[in-house]
N, CA and C atoms of all chains as a GROMACS GRO file, in nm:
protein
  582
    1MET      N    1   0.083  -0.120   0.000
    1MET     CA    2   0.000   0.000   0.000
    1MET      C    3   0.087   0.125   0.000
    2SER      N    4   0.049   0.222  -0.084
    2SER     CA    5   0.129   0.345  -0.093
    2SER      C    6   0.116   0.427   0.034
    3THR      N    7   0.228   0.485   0.080
    3THR     CA    8   0.222   0.569   0.200
    3THR      C    9   0.199   0.715   0.160
    4ARG      N   10   0.189   0.741   0.030
    4ARG     CA   11   0.166   0.878  -0.017
    4ARG      C   12   0.018   0.913  -0.006
    5SER      N   13  -0.008   1.038   0.030
    5SER     CA   14  -0.147   1.083   0.033
    5SER      C   15  -0.194   1.105  -0.111
    6PRO      N   16  -0.327   1.107  -0.133
    6PRO     CA   17  -0.376   1.131  -0.270
    6PRO      C   18  -0.321   1.262  -0.328
    7ALA      N   19  -0.313   1.366  -0.245
    7ALA     CA   20  -0.261   1.495  -0.293
    7ALA      C   21  -0.114   1.482  -0.333
    8GLN      N   22  -0.036   1.404  -0.256
    8GLN     CA   23   0.106   1.383  -0.290
    8GLN      C   24   0.120   1.309  -0.422
    9ARG      N   25   0.032   1.211  -0.443
    9ARG     CA   26   0.039   1.135  -0.569
    9ARG      C   27   0.007   1.225  -0.689
   10ARG      N   28  -0.094   1.311  -0.671
   10ARG     CA   29  -0.127   1.405  -0.779
   10ARG      C   30  -0.011   1.501  -0.804
   11TYR      N   31   0.050   1.550  -0.696
   11TYR     CA   32   0.163   1.643  -0.708
   11TYR      C   33   0.280   1.575  -0.781
   12ASN      N   34   0.310   1.452  -0.742
   12ASN     CA   35   0.420   1.380  -0.807
   12ASN      C   36   0.396   1.363  -0.957
   13LYS      N   37   0.273   1.326  -0.993
   13LYS     CA   38   0.239   1.310  -1.136
   13LYS      C   39   0.258   1.441  -1.211
   14ARG      N   40   0.209   1.550  -1.152
   14ARG     CA   41   0.221   1.681  -1.217
   14ARG      C   42   0.369   1.719  -1.233
   15VAL      N   43   0.448   1.697  -1.129
   15VAL     CA   44   0.589   1.739  -1.135
   15VAL      C   45   0.666   1.653  -1.235
   16ILE      N   46   0.636   1.524  -1.242
   16ILE     CA   47   0.705   1.438  -1.339
   16ILE      C   48   0.671   1.484  -1.482
   17GLY      N   49   0.543   1.510  -1.508
   17GLY     CA   50   0.500   1.556  -1.641
   17GLY      C   51   0.565   1.689  -1.677
   18LEU      N   52   0.566   1.782  -1.581
   18LEU     CA   53   0.623   1.914  -1.606
   18LEU      C   54   0.775   1.907  -1.623
   19SER      N   55   0.841   1.815  -1.549
   19SER     CA   56   0.986   1.800  -1.563
   19SER      C   57   1.021   1.748  -1.702
   20LEU      N   58   0.941   1.652  -1.751
   20LEU     CA   59   0.964   1.600  -1.887
   20LEU      C   60   0.942   1.711  -1.990
   21ALA      N   61   0.836   1.792  -1.968
   21ALA     CA   62   0.808   1.904  -2.060
   21ALA      C   63   0.923   2.004  -2.057
   22TYR      N   64   0.979   2.029  -1.938
   22TYR     CA   65   1.092   2.122  -1.924
   22TYR      C   66   1.213   2.071  -2.003
   23ALA      N   67   1.244   1.943  -1.985
   23ALA     CA   68   1.360   1.885  -2.055
   23ALA      C   69   1.341   1.894  -2.206
   24ALA      N   70   1.221   1.860  -2.253
   24ALA     CA   71   1.194   1.865  -2.398
   24ALA      C   72   1.203   2.008  -2.450
   25ALA      N   73   1.146   2.103  -2.375
   25ALA     CA   74   1.147   2.244  -2.418
   25ALA      C   75   1.291   2.298  -2.421
   26LEU      N   76   1.369   2.263  -2.317
   26LEU     CA   77   1.506   2.314  -2.310
   26LEU      C   78   1.591   2.264  -2.426
   27VAL      N   79   1.580   2.134  -2.453
   27VAL     CA   80   1.658   2.074  -2.564
   27VAL      C   81   1.612   2.133  -2.697
   28GLY      N   82   1.480   2.137  -2.717
   28GLY     CA   83   1.424   2.187  -2.843
   28GLY      C   84   1.463   2.332  -2.869
   29VAL      N   85   1.444   2.417  -2.768
   29VAL     CA   86   1.474   2.560  -2.784
   29VAL      C   87   1.624   2.583  -2.804
   30SER      N   88   1.707   2.508  -2.731
   30SER     CA   89   1.853   2.521  -2.747
   30SER      C   90   1.894   2.488  -2.890
   31LEU      N   91   1.833   2.384  -2.946
   31LEU     CA   92   1.866   2.343  -3.084
   31LEU      C   93   1.824   2.452  -3.184
   32VAL      N   94   1.704   2.508  -3.163
   32VAL     CA   95   1.655   2.613  -3.253
   32VAL      C   96   1.749   2.733  -3.249
   33PHE      N   97   1.786   2.777  -3.126
   33PHE     CA   98   1.873   2.896  -3.114
   33PHE      C   99   2.014   2.868  -3.168
   34ARG      N  100   2.056   2.741  -3.163
   34ARG     CA  101   2.190   2.708  -3.214
   34ARG      C  102   2.190   2.704  -3.368
   35ASP      N  103   2.085   2.643  -3.425
   35ASP     CA  104   2.085   2.621  -3.570
   35ASP      C  105   2.034   2.741  -3.651
   36SER      N  106   1.925   2.800  -3.608
   36SER     CA  107   1.874   2.918  -3.682
   36SER      C  108   1.809   3.014  -3.582
   37PRO      N  109   1.894   3.096  -3.517
   37PRO     CA  110   1.843   3.184  -3.410
   37PRO      C  111   1.731   3.275  -3.459
   38PRO      N  112   1.614   3.269  -3.394
   38PRO     CA  113   1.503   3.355  -3.434
   38PRO      C  114   1.523   3.496  -3.379
   39SER      N  115   1.434   3.585  -3.415
   39SER     CA  116   1.444   3.723  -3.361
   39SER      C  117   1.303   3.774  -3.332
   40GLY      N  118   1.296   3.887  -3.264
   40GLY     CA  119   1.168   3.951  -3.233
   40GLY      C  120   1.082   3.871  -3.140
   41PRO      N  121   0.950   3.884  -3.154
   41PRO     CA  122   0.857   3.817  -3.061
   41PRO      C  123   0.871   3.665  -3.059
   42ILE      N  124   0.909   3.607  -3.175
   42ILE     CA  125   0.924   3.460  -3.180
   42ILE      C  126   1.040   3.418  -3.088
   43ALA      N  127   1.147   3.496  -3.092
   43ALA     CA  128   1.262   3.466  -3.005
   43ALA      C  129   1.222   3.476  -2.858
   44TRP      N  130   1.141   3.578  -2.826
   44TRP     CA  131   1.094   3.594  -2.688
   44TRP      C  132   1.011   3.473  -2.646
   45GLY      N  133   0.916   3.437  -2.733
   45GLY     CA  134   0.828   3.324  -2.703
   45GLY      C  135   0.906   3.195  -2.683
   46LEU      N  136   0.999   3.171  -2.775
   46LEU     CA  137   1.078   3.047  -2.765
   46LEU      C  138   1.167   3.048  -2.641
   47ALA      N  139   1.228   3.164  -2.613
   47ALA     CA  140   1.318   3.173  -2.496
   47ALA      C  141   1.241   3.150  -2.366
   48LEU      N  142   1.114   3.190  -2.367
   48LEU     CA  143   1.032   3.173  -2.245
   48LEU      C  144   0.980   3.030  -2.229
   49LEU      N  145   0.981   2.956  -2.338
   49LEU     CA  146   0.920   2.822  -2.337
   49LEU      C  147   0.972   2.730  -2.224
   50PRO      N  148   1.105   2.719  -2.203
   50PRO     CA  149   1.150   2.631  -2.094
   50PRO      C  150   1.110   2.681  -1.954
   51ALA      N  151   1.082   2.812  -1.945
   51ALA     CA  152   1.045   2.867  -1.813
   51ALA      C  153   0.904   2.823  -1.773
   52LEU      N  154   0.818   2.801  -1.873
   52LEU     CA  155   0.677   2.774  -1.841
   52LEU      C  156   0.656   2.647  -1.757
   53PRO      N  157   0.723   2.534  -1.792
   53PRO     CA  158   0.705   2.415  -1.706
   53PRO      C  159   0.756   2.438  -1.563
   54LEU      N  160   0.863   2.521  -1.550
   54LEU     CA  161   0.913   2.549  -1.414
   54LEU      C  162   0.812   2.632  -1.336
   55VAL      N  163   0.749   2.728  -1.406
   55VAL     CA  164   0.641   2.804  -1.343
   55VAL      C  165   0.530   2.708  -1.300
   56GLY      N  166   0.503   2.610  -1.387
   56GLY     CA  167   0.401   2.508  -1.356
   56GLY      C  168   0.436   2.429  -1.231
   57ILE      N  169   0.565   2.402  -1.212
   57ILE     CA  170   0.607   2.327  -1.092
   57ILE      C  171   0.581   2.411  -0.966
   58PHE      N  172   0.609   2.542  -0.974
   58PHE     CA  173   0.581   2.628  -0.858
   58PHE      C  174   0.431   2.630  -0.828
   59ILE      N  175   0.352   2.636  -0.934
   59ILE     CA  176   0.205   2.637  -0.916
   59ILE      C  177   0.159   2.502  -0.859
   60ALA      N  178   0.222   2.392  -0.909
   60ALA     CA  179   0.186   2.258  -0.858
   60ALA      C  180   0.215   2.248  -0.708
   61MET      N  181   0.325   2.311  -0.665
   61MET     CA  182   0.358   2.311  -0.521
   61MET      C  183   0.249   2.384  -0.442
   62GLY      N  184   0.206   2.498  -0.496
   62GLY     CA  185   0.099   2.574  -0.431
   62GLY      C  186  -0.031   2.495  -0.427
   63ARG      N  187  -0.063   2.430  -0.539
   63ARG     CA  188  -0.186   2.349  -0.544
   63ARG      C  189  -0.179   2.235  -0.444
   64TYR      N  190  -0.060   2.174  -0.433
   64TYR     CA  191  -0.045   2.063  -0.337
   64TYR      C  192  -0.077   2.111  -0.195
   65LEU      N  193  -0.022   2.229  -0.160
   65LEU     CA  194  -0.045   2.278  -0.024
   65LEU      C  195  -0.194   2.307   0.000
   66VAL      N  196  -0.264   2.348  -0.106
   66VAL     CA  197  -0.408   2.374  -0.093
   66VAL      C  198  -0.486   2.242  -0.085
   67GLU      N  199  -0.443   2.143  -0.166
   67GLU     CA  200  -0.519   2.018  -0.177
   67GLU      C  201  -0.489   1.917  -0.066
   68GLU      N  202  -0.373   1.931  -0.001
   68GLU     CA  203  -0.335   1.833   0.101
   68GLU      C  204  -0.430   1.842   0.221
   69GLY      N  205  -0.502   1.736   0.246
   69GLY     CA  206  -0.600   1.736   0.354
   69GLY      C  207  -0.541   1.699   0.489
   70ASP      N  208  -0.419   1.645   0.489
   70ASP     CA  209  -0.355   1.603   0.613
   70ASP      C  210  -0.274   1.720   0.668
   71GLU      N  211  -0.316   1.770   0.786
   71GLU     CA  212  -0.255   1.894   0.837
   71GLU      C  213  -0.107   1.878   0.869
   72TYR      N  214  -0.065   1.760   0.915
   72TYR     CA  215   0.077   1.741   0.948
   72TYR      C  216   0.162   1.745   0.821
   73LEU      N  217   0.119   1.672   0.717
   73LEU     CA  218   0.194   1.672   0.591
   73LEU      C  219   0.199   1.812   0.532
   74ARG      N  220   0.087   1.885   0.545
   74ARG     CA  221   0.083   2.022   0.493
   74ARG      C  222   0.183   2.111   0.569
   75ALA      N  223   0.190   2.093   0.700
   75ALA     CA  224   0.283   2.173   0.782
   75ALA      C  225   0.428   2.142   0.745
   76VAL      N  226   0.456   2.014   0.725
   76VAL     CA  227   0.592   1.971   0.692
   76VAL      C  228   0.635   2.026   0.556
   77GLU      N  229   0.544   2.017   0.458
   77GLU     CA  230   0.577   2.066   0.324
   77GLU      C  231   0.584   2.218   0.320
   78SER      N  232   0.500   2.285   0.400
   78SER     CA  233   0.506   2.432   0.407
   78SER      C  234   0.641   2.476   0.464
   79ARG      N  235   0.686   2.406   0.568
   79ARG     CA  236   0.816   2.442   0.628
   79ARG      C  237   0.929   2.423   0.526
   80LYS      N  238   0.917   2.313   0.450
   80LYS     CA  239   1.018   2.284   0.347
   80LYS      C  240   1.022   2.398   0.244
   81ALA      N  241   0.905   2.442   0.199
   81ALA     CA  242   0.899   2.550   0.099
   81ALA      C  243   0.950   2.682   0.157
   82LEU      N  244   0.921   2.706   0.285
   82LEU     CA  245   0.969   2.830   0.348
   82LEU      C  246   1.121   2.829   0.360
   83ILE      N  247   1.176   2.714   0.396
   83ILE     CA  248   1.322   2.704   0.406
   83ILE      C  249   1.385   2.723   0.268
   84ALA      N  250   1.324   2.663   0.166
   84ALA     CA  251   1.375   2.678   0.028
   84ALA      C  252   1.371   2.824  -0.014
   85THR      N  253   1.261   2.892   0.018
   85THR     CA  254   1.248   3.034  -0.020
   85THR      C  255   1.350   3.120   0.054
   86GLY      N  256   1.366   3.093   0.183
   86GLY     CA  257   1.465   3.168   0.262
   86GLY      C  258   1.606   3.146   0.210
   87PHE      N  259   1.639   3.021   0.179
   87PHE     CA  260   1.771   2.987   0.127
   87PHE      C  261   1.797   3.060  -0.005
   88MET      N  262   1.698   3.056  -0.094
   88MET     CA  263   1.712   3.121  -0.225
   88MET      C  264   1.729   3.272  -0.208
   89LEU      N  265   1.650   3.333  -0.119
   89LEU     CA  266   1.659   3.478  -0.099
   89LEU      C  267   1.794   3.519  -0.039
   90ILE      N  268   1.843   3.440   0.055
   90ILE     CA  269   1.971   3.472   0.118
   90ILE      C  270   2.085   3.465   0.016
   91VAL      N  271   2.087   3.355  -0.060
   91VAL     CA  272   2.197   3.337  -0.156
   91VAL      C  273   2.190   3.443  -0.266
   92THR      N  274   2.069   3.468  -0.320
   92THR     CA  275   2.059   3.565  -0.431
   92THR      C  276   2.088   3.708  -0.383
   93THR      N  277   2.046   3.741  -0.260
   93THR     CA  278   2.074   3.875  -0.208
   93THR      C  279   2.225   3.894  -0.190
   94CYS      N  280   2.290   3.796  -0.126
   94CYS     CA  281   2.435   3.806  -0.105
   94CYS      C  282   2.509   3.809  -0.238
   95TRP      N  283   2.469   3.720  -0.328
   95TRP     CA  284   2.535   3.713  -0.460
   95TRP      C  285   2.514   3.845  -0.535
   96GLY      N  286   2.394   3.902  -0.526
   96GLY     CA  287   2.362   4.028  -0.595
   96GLY      C  288   2.456   4.140  -0.554
   97PHE      N  289   2.482   4.151  -0.423
   97PHE     CA  290   2.572   4.258  -0.377
   97PHE      C  291   2.717   4.229  -0.417
   98LEU      N  292   2.757   4.102  -0.406
   98LEU     CA  293   2.893   4.066  -0.450
   98LEU      C  294   2.910   4.098  -0.598
   99GLN      N  295   2.804   4.071  -0.674
   99GLN     CA  296   2.807   4.097  -0.818
   99GLN      C  297   2.812   4.248  -0.846
  100SER      N  298   2.736   4.325  -0.768
  100SER     CA  299   2.734   4.470  -0.787
  100SER      C  300   2.872   4.531  -0.769
  101PHE      N  301   2.949   4.472  -0.676
  101PHE     CA  302   3.084   4.525  -0.650
  101PHE      C  303   3.191   4.444  -0.722
  102ASP      N  304   3.148   4.371  -0.827
  102ASP     CA  305   3.240   4.298  -0.916
  102ASP      C  306   3.330   4.198  -0.844
  103GLN      N  307   3.274   4.132  -0.743
  103GLN     CA  308   3.353   4.032  -0.670
  103GLN      C  309   3.325   3.890  -0.718
  104VAL      N  310   3.217   3.873  -0.789
  104VAL     CA  311   3.181   3.739  -0.841
  104VAL      C  312   3.132   3.758  -0.985
  105PRO      N  313   3.137   3.649  -1.065
  105PRO     CA  314   3.087   3.663  -1.202
  105PRO      C  315   2.935   3.682  -1.205
  106ARG      N  316   2.886   3.743  -1.314
  106ARG     CA  317   2.741   3.760  -1.332
  106ARG      C  318   2.679   3.624  -1.365
  107VAL      N  319   2.564   3.596  -1.305
  107VAL     CA  320   2.496   3.469  -1.335
  107VAL      C  321   2.354   3.498  -1.381
  108ASP      N  322   2.298   3.403  -1.456
  108ASP     CA  323   2.160   3.419  -1.506
  108ASP      C  324   2.060   3.408  -1.391
  109PHE      N  325   1.949   3.484  -1.405
  109PHE     CA  326   1.846   3.487  -1.300
  109PHE      C  327   1.783   3.349  -1.274
  110TYR      N  328   1.780   3.263  -1.376
  110TYR     CA  329   1.710   3.135  -1.355
  110TYR      C  330   1.777   3.048  -1.249
  111TRP      N  331   1.898   3.090  -1.208
  111TRP     CA  332   1.963   3.017  -1.098
  111TRP      C  333   1.883   3.028  -0.968
  112ALA      N  334   1.800   3.132  -0.960
  112ALA     CA  335   1.715   3.146  -0.840
  112ALA      C  336   1.625   3.023  -0.827
  113ALA      N  337   1.568   2.978  -0.940
  113ALA     CA  338   1.481   2.859  -0.937
  113ALA      C  339   1.561   2.735  -0.897
  114ILE      N  340   1.682   2.724  -0.951
  114ILE     CA  341   1.766   2.607  -0.917
  114ILE      C  342   1.800   2.608  -0.768
  115LEU      N  343   1.831   2.728  -0.717
  115LEU     CA  344   1.860   2.740  -0.573
  115LEU      C  345   1.738   2.700  -0.490
  116TRP      N  346   1.621   2.740  -0.537
  116TRP     CA  347   1.498   2.707  -0.463
  116TRP      C  348   1.477   2.556  -0.457
  117PHE      N  349   1.500   2.489  -0.571
  117PHE     CA  350   1.485   2.343  -0.571
  117PHE      C  351   1.589   2.279  -0.477
  118GLY      N  352   1.711   2.336  -0.478
  118GLY     CA  353   1.812   2.287  -0.384
  118GLY      C  354   1.768   2.310  -0.240
  119GLY      N  355   1.704   2.425  -0.218
  119GLY     CA  356   1.654   2.460  -0.085
  119GLY      C  357   1.547   2.363  -0.037
  120LEU      N  358   1.470   2.306  -0.131
  120LEU     CA  359   1.370   2.205  -0.091
  120LEU      C  360   1.441   2.085  -0.029
  121GLY      N  361   1.558   2.051  -0.085
  121GLY     CA  362   1.637   1.941  -0.028
  121GLY      C  363   1.682   1.975   0.114
  122LEU      N  364   1.727   2.100   0.132
  122LEU     CA  365   1.768   2.144   0.266
  122LEU      C  366   1.649   2.141   0.363
  123GLY      N  367   1.533   2.183   0.312
  123GLY     CA  368   1.410   2.180   0.394
  123GLY      C  369   1.374   2.038   0.433
  124GLY      N  370   1.394   1.944   0.342
  124GLY     CA  371   1.367   1.803   0.372
  124GLY      C  372   1.458   1.754   0.484
  125CYS      N  373   1.587   1.796   0.478
  125CYS     CA  374   1.682   1.757   0.585
  125CYS      C  375   1.640   1.820   0.718
  126ALA      N  376   1.600   1.949   0.711
  126ALA     CA  377   1.559   2.018   0.834
  126ALA      C  378   1.438   1.948   0.895
  127ASN      N  379   1.345   1.904   0.812
  127ASN     CA  380   1.226   1.833   0.863
  127ASN      C  381   1.265   1.704   0.931
  128ARG      N  382   1.364   1.636   0.871
  128ARG     CA  383   1.408   1.507   0.926
  128ARG      C  384   1.467   1.523   1.066
  129PHE      N  385   1.538   1.636   1.085
  129PHE     CA  386   1.605   1.655   1.214
  129PHE      C  387   1.527   1.746   1.308
  130ALA      N  388   1.406   1.788   1.266
  130ALA     CA  389   1.328   1.880   1.350
  130ALA      C  390   1.287   1.814   1.480
  131LYS      N  391   1.308   1.883   1.591
  131LYS     CA  392   1.265   1.842   1.725
  131LYS      C  393   1.317   1.703   1.760
  132MET      N  394   0.377   1.987   2.388
  132MET     CA  395   0.257   1.934   2.453
  132MET      C  396   0.269   1.781   2.466
  133LYS      N  397   0.243   1.731   2.588
  133LYS     CA  398   0.248   1.585   2.609
  133LYS      C  399   0.112   1.524   2.576
  134ASN      N  400   0.114   1.395   2.543
  134ASN     CA  401  -0.015   1.330   2.518
  134ASN      C  402  -0.007   1.180   2.551
  135ARG      N  403  -0.125   1.120   2.567
  135ARG     CA  404  -0.134   0.978   2.604
  135ARG      C  405  -0.179   0.893   2.487
  136LEU      N  406  -0.156   0.943   2.368
  136LEU     CA  407  -0.207   0.876   2.249
  136LEU      C  408  -0.154   0.732   2.235
  137LYS      N  409  -0.024   0.717   2.260
  137LYS     CA  410   0.038   0.585   2.243
  137LYS      C  411  -0.023   0.483   2.340
  138VAL      N  412  -0.045   0.528   2.464
  138VAL     CA  413  -0.102   0.439   2.566
  138VAL      C  414  -0.246   0.402   2.530
  139LEU      N  415  -0.323   0.503   2.492
  139LEU     CA  416  -0.464   0.479   2.457
  139LEU      C  417  -0.474   0.386   2.336
  140ARG      N  418  -0.384   0.405   2.242
  140ARG     CA  419  -0.384   0.321   2.122
  140ARG      C  420  -0.348   0.177   2.160
  141ALA      N  421  -0.247   0.164   2.246
  141ALA     CA  422  -0.202   0.030   2.287
  141ALA      C  423  -0.312  -0.043   2.364
  142GLU      N  424  -0.387   0.031   2.446
  142GLU     CA  425  -0.498  -0.030   2.523
  142GLU      C  426  -0.601  -0.094   2.431
  143ARG      N  427  -0.616  -0.036   2.313
  143ARG     CA  428  -0.714  -0.088   2.217
  143ARG      C  429  -0.650  -0.182   2.115
  144ASP      N  430  -0.521  -0.202   2.132
  144ASP     CA  431  -0.446  -0.292   2.042
  144ASP      C  432  -0.453  -0.245   1.897
  145TRP      N  433  -0.444  -0.112   1.880
  145TRP     CA  434  -0.446  -0.055   1.746
  145TRP      C  435  -0.303  -0.024   1.704
  146SER      N  436  -0.274  -0.043   1.579
  146SER     CA  437  -0.145   0.002   1.525
  146SER      C  438  -0.158   0.151   1.491
  147GLN      N  439  -0.046   0.214   1.461
  147GLN     CA  440  -0.053   0.356   1.419
  147GLN      C  441  -0.136   0.369   1.292
  148GLY      N  442  -0.124   0.267   1.205
  148GLY     CA  443  -0.202   0.269   1.081
  148GLY      C  444  -0.352   0.259   1.109
  149ASP      N  445  -0.389   0.174   1.207
  149ASP     CA  446  -0.531   0.161   1.244
  149ASP      C  447  -0.586   0.295   1.292
  150LEU      N  448  -0.508   0.358   1.381
  150LEU     CA  449  -0.554   0.486   1.436
  150LEU      C  450  -0.562   0.592   1.326
  151ALA      N  451  -0.461   0.593   1.239
  151ALA     CA  452  -0.460   0.690   1.129
  151ALA      C  453  -0.584   0.674   1.041
  152GLU      N  454  -0.619   0.548   1.014
  152GLU     CA  455  -0.736   0.521   0.931
  152GLU      C  456  -0.863   0.572   0.998
  153ARG      N  457  -0.873   0.547   1.129
  153ARG     CA  458  -0.994   0.591   1.201
  153ARG      C  459  -1.003   0.744   1.205
  154LEU      N  460  -0.887   0.811   1.212
  154LEU     CA  461  -0.887   0.957   1.220
  154LEU      C  462  -0.885   1.022   1.081
  155GLU      N  463  -0.868   0.938   0.978
  155GLU     CA  464  -0.856   0.988   0.840
  155GLU      C  465  -0.738   1.085   0.824
  156VAL      N  466  -0.625   1.045   0.883
  156VAL     CA  467  -0.500   1.120   0.865
  156VAL      C  468  -0.393   1.020   0.823
  157SER      N  469  -0.273   1.071   0.792
  157SER     CA  470  -0.164   0.981   0.753
  157SER      C  471  -0.103   0.914   0.876
  158ARG      N  472  -0.038   0.798   0.854
  158ARG     CA  473   0.030   0.730   0.963
  158ARG      C  474   0.144   0.818   1.018
  159GLN      N  475   0.205   0.897   0.927
  159GLN     CA  476   0.311   0.989   0.970
  159GLN      C  477   0.257   1.090   1.071
  160SER      N  478   0.133   1.133   1.051
  160SER     CA  479   0.071   1.230   1.144
  160SER      C  480   0.060   1.170   1.283
  161VAL      N  481   0.008   1.045   1.288
  161VAL     CA  482  -0.008   0.978   1.418
  161VAL      C  483   0.128   0.964   1.486
  162ASN      N  484   0.227   0.922   1.408
  162ASN     CA  485   0.362   0.904   1.464
  162ASN      C  486   0.417   1.037   1.516
  163ALA      N  487   0.398   1.145   1.439
  163ALA     CA  488   0.451   1.276   1.479
  163ALA      C  489   0.382   1.327   1.605
  164ILE      N  490   0.252   1.301   1.616
  164ILE     CA  491   0.178   1.346   1.736
  164ILE      C  492   0.223   1.264   1.857
  165GLU      N  493   0.230   1.132   1.840
  165GLU     CA  494   0.268   1.044   1.952
  165GLU      C  495   0.407   1.079   2.006
  166THR      N  496   0.499   1.109   1.915
  166THR     CA  497   0.637   1.135   1.959
  166THR      C  498   0.659   1.281   1.997
  167GLY      N  499   0.552   1.361   1.993
  167GLY     CA  500   0.563   1.501   2.036
  167GLY      C  501   0.628   1.592   1.935
  168ARG      N  502   0.646   1.544   1.811
  168ARG     CA  503   0.707   1.628   1.709
  168ARG      C  504   0.606   1.723   1.647
  169TYR      N  505   0.478   1.695   1.670
  169TYR     CA  506   0.374   1.780   1.611
  169TYR      C  507   0.256   1.790   1.706
  170ASP      N  508   0.212   1.912   1.729
  170ASP     CA  509   0.091   1.935   1.809
  170ASP      C  510  -0.027   1.949   1.714
  171PRO      N  511  -0.130   1.866   1.730
  171PRO     CA  512  -0.242   1.872   1.637
  171PRO      C  513  -0.322   2.001   1.651
  172SER      N  514  -0.394   2.034   1.545
  172SER     CA  515  -0.484   2.151   1.550
  172SER      C  516  -0.597   2.118   1.648
  173LEU      N  517  -0.671   2.222   1.686
  173LEU     CA  518  -0.785   2.201   1.777
  173LEU      C  519  -0.888   2.105   1.716
  174PRO      N  520  -0.927   2.123   1.587
  174PRO     CA  521  -1.025   2.028   1.530
  174PRO      C  522  -0.976   1.883   1.534
  175LEU      N  523  -0.846   1.860   1.505
  175LEU     CA  524  -0.795   1.722   1.508
  175LEU      C  525  -0.789   1.670   1.652
  176ALA      N  526  -0.751   1.756   1.744
  176ALA     CA  527  -0.747   1.714   1.886
  176ALA      C  528  -0.887   1.671   1.932
  177PHE      N  529  -0.988   1.744   1.888
  177PHE     CA  530  -1.126   1.708   1.925
  177PHE      C  531  -1.170   1.578   1.858
  178ARG      N  532  -1.123   1.557   1.734
  178ARG     CA  533  -1.156   1.430   1.666
  178ARG      C  534  -1.094   1.312   1.740
  179ILE      N  535  -0.970   1.333   1.788
  179ILE     CA  536  -0.901   1.228   1.864
  179ILE      C  537  -0.978   1.200   1.994
  180ALA      N  538  -1.017   1.309   2.061
  180ALA     CA  539  -1.090   1.295   2.188
  180ALA      C  540  -1.223   1.221   2.167
  181LYS      N  541  -1.290   1.254   2.058
  181LYS     CA  542  -1.420   1.190   2.028
  181LYS      C  543  -1.400   1.041   2.001
  182LEU      N  544  -1.294   1.009   1.928
  182LEU     CA  545  -1.267   0.869   1.895
  182LEU      C  546  -1.243   0.787   2.022
  183PHE      N  547  -1.167   0.843   2.116
  183PHE     CA  548  -1.136   0.770   2.240
  183PHE      C  549  -1.242   0.792   2.348
  184GLU      N  550  -1.345   0.872   2.317
  184GLU     CA  551  -1.454   0.903   2.410
  184GLU      C  552  -1.400   0.956   2.542
  185LEU      N  553  -1.309   1.051   2.529
  185LEU     CA  554  -1.248   1.115   2.645
  185LEU      C  555  -1.246   1.265   2.623
  186PRO      N  556  -1.241   1.345   2.731
  186PRO     CA  557  -1.223   1.489   2.710
  186PRO      C  558  -1.081   1.517   2.657
  187VAL      N  559  -1.066   1.626   2.584
  187VAL     CA  560  -0.936   1.658   2.525
  187VAL      C  561  -0.827   1.662   2.631
  188GLU      N  562  -0.860   1.722   2.749
  188GLU     CA  563  -0.758   1.738   2.852
  188GLU      C  564  -0.716   1.605   2.916
  189ALA      N  565  -0.794   1.499   2.891
  189ALA     CA  566  -0.754   1.366   2.940
  189ALA      C  567  -0.653   1.301   2.847
  190ILE      N  568  -0.635   1.357   2.731
  190ILE     CA  569  -0.540   1.302   2.632
  190ILE      C  570  -0.418   1.392   2.618
  191PHE      N  571  -0.443   1.523   2.615
  191PHE     CA  572  -0.334   1.620   2.595
  191PHE      C  573  -0.314   1.703   2.722
  192GLU      N  574  -0.188   1.734   2.750
  192GLU     CA  575  -0.160   1.827   2.859
  192GLU      C  576  -0.040   1.914   2.824
  193ALA      N  577  -0.045   2.036   2.871
  193ALA     CA  578   0.064   2.129   2.840
  193ALA      C  579   0.194   2.077   2.901
  194GLY      N  580   0.302   2.102   2.832
  194GLY     CA  581   0.430   2.057   2.887
  194GLY      C  582   0.525   2.052   2.777
   0.00000   0.00000   0.00000
């Protein structure tokens, strides 16, 4: 018997689907920009394409927190998301000032999302060792 | 907050899964409440009290 709640199972399905869509969009768009770089609104649309599944993952996280009927699981996942958000804000704020004073190389903004996903891992560890 | 959930459950020979099913929560929730890692909301505390046919204060105490 699965130990996952129905809301967790729905969340996992959504995240797996969106992750596959992200991988496909990233590979596809990279190939297009490498072989015949578009311009104007088409370039904007294509460049945004890989971002959309990631936006979907953030929305899926929000939907999970709304749909989860088990208050303990909801509290645990909320804490994980808060830790991830705090971690991402701390790193990006510090990096931003270091970057402003030319102490570190410039990095793309999408690293904020990667940091947030890394922060979810940290949140999971914090939950494991909580109390 | 301390609680007598583990004792009350054992008296009825229920597993954590049995209690979770009766309360319609996850087994992780029961485990977290029993071990004091999580204090249940007031509605859940009342559901627990109703299930064991005891007043809330007979199950939970500040500490």
